[in-house]
N, C-alpha and C positions, 0 to 999 in steps of 0.2 A: 524459548522466548516466552515470558509470562506477561509482559506489559503489552497492553493493547496498543497498536499503532493505527493511524489513520493515513491512507494513501489515496491520492487523487491522481487518476490517469487522464490526460487530455491528449486525445488523438482522434482524428476524423474517421479513422478506419474502425468501423463497427466490429469487424471480425477480430482485429488485433486487440481491442479493448476487451472483448469477450474471452479470448484465450488468455490474455495477461491477467485479467481479473480472476478467472478461475484458477489459474496457476498459482497466484498469490494466496487465494483463499484456501486452496488445497494444502499448500505447503506451509502456510502461516495462518492457522485458524483464528488466532487472536487478533488478526488485523482486519479492520474495516476498509474496504475499497470502494471508492466512488469514481465512476467514469463519465467522462463527457466527450461527446463527439464535436460539440460546439464550444471553441475556446471562449467565445463571448459570454456564453451562459456560465461557464466555470468562473470566469473573471467576476461576473455580476454576483454569483453566489458567494465567492470568497470575499468580495468587497462587502457584501451585505453582512456576512458573519462577523466581520471586524467592527461593525457598528454596535455590537452587543458586548457587554462585559464578559459574558460567558462564551466568547467566541470559540467555536469548535473548528479550530485551524488544523489542516493536516500536517502530519509530521514530515511527509514526503510528497513531492509533486513530480510525476513523470510527464514531461511535456515534449510532444512531437514538434518539429519545426516546419515541416512542409504540409501546410493545411490551407485550404481555400478560405477566402474571406478575411480571416485574421490568422496570420502565421505565428509561429512560436516567438519570433523576434518582437512582433507587434505586442503579443501577449505579455512578454517580459517588460516592455516599455510601459505598458499601462499598469501592470502589477506594481511597478516601482512608483509610478506617478500617483497611484491610489495609496501608496505607503503600506500596502498589504504585507510587504517584506518586513517592515519595522514592527507591525502588530503581531504577525503570526510567527515569524521566524522559521517557517517551513524551509526545508532543504529541497532545492529544485535540481533535478536531473534532466538533461535533454536525453531523450530516449528516441533515437532516430535510426532509420536505415541508411541515412546518408554517411558516406565515408569521405566526403569532401573536406580536404584540409581547411578550406575557407570557413566551413561551417564550424569546425572544431575550434578554429582560431576565433571566430566571432563569438562563440559561447564563452570563451575566456575574457571577453571584454565586459561581461555582465558579472559583477562580483557576487550576485546572489545565485548564480549557477554553480552548484557543487562540483558537477562533473558532466561529461558527455559520454553517454553510453550507447553502444551499437545494439540494435535489435538483433536477436530477440533477447528478452530478459531471461536470465538463467538463475538457478537456485544460488550459485556462488556470488552472482552479482547482488542479489537481494539480501543474502546473508551479510555481505560486506556493508550494506547500507543500514539494515536494521539492527545489527549487533555492534 
């Protein structure tokens, strides 16, 4: 992979973010990874970026769904209401430890969600997304 990609991780679990960020950077050194434990902060920064013509939008967003204060579903609703999806065109993947069929089904109700991926992130999963 020669093209630089930008990936945003949104997960309240600091350890998961650390491991995933290091895994991606080790296997894909041309990839910039930005992680957030607070989905509201991620949303604010993504929204702010879209207000500039040179918006530095991520290519991929990995979003956890089970987070306190603002869960992944609420994040998606605000992401759409702010029209970030229209401006950035980022591919959003739910990255969750949940195996609940209701969560998988609910993710399909959001056209901006590309796929539901079970944790942990593996090289095969990332290869399929970035290539």
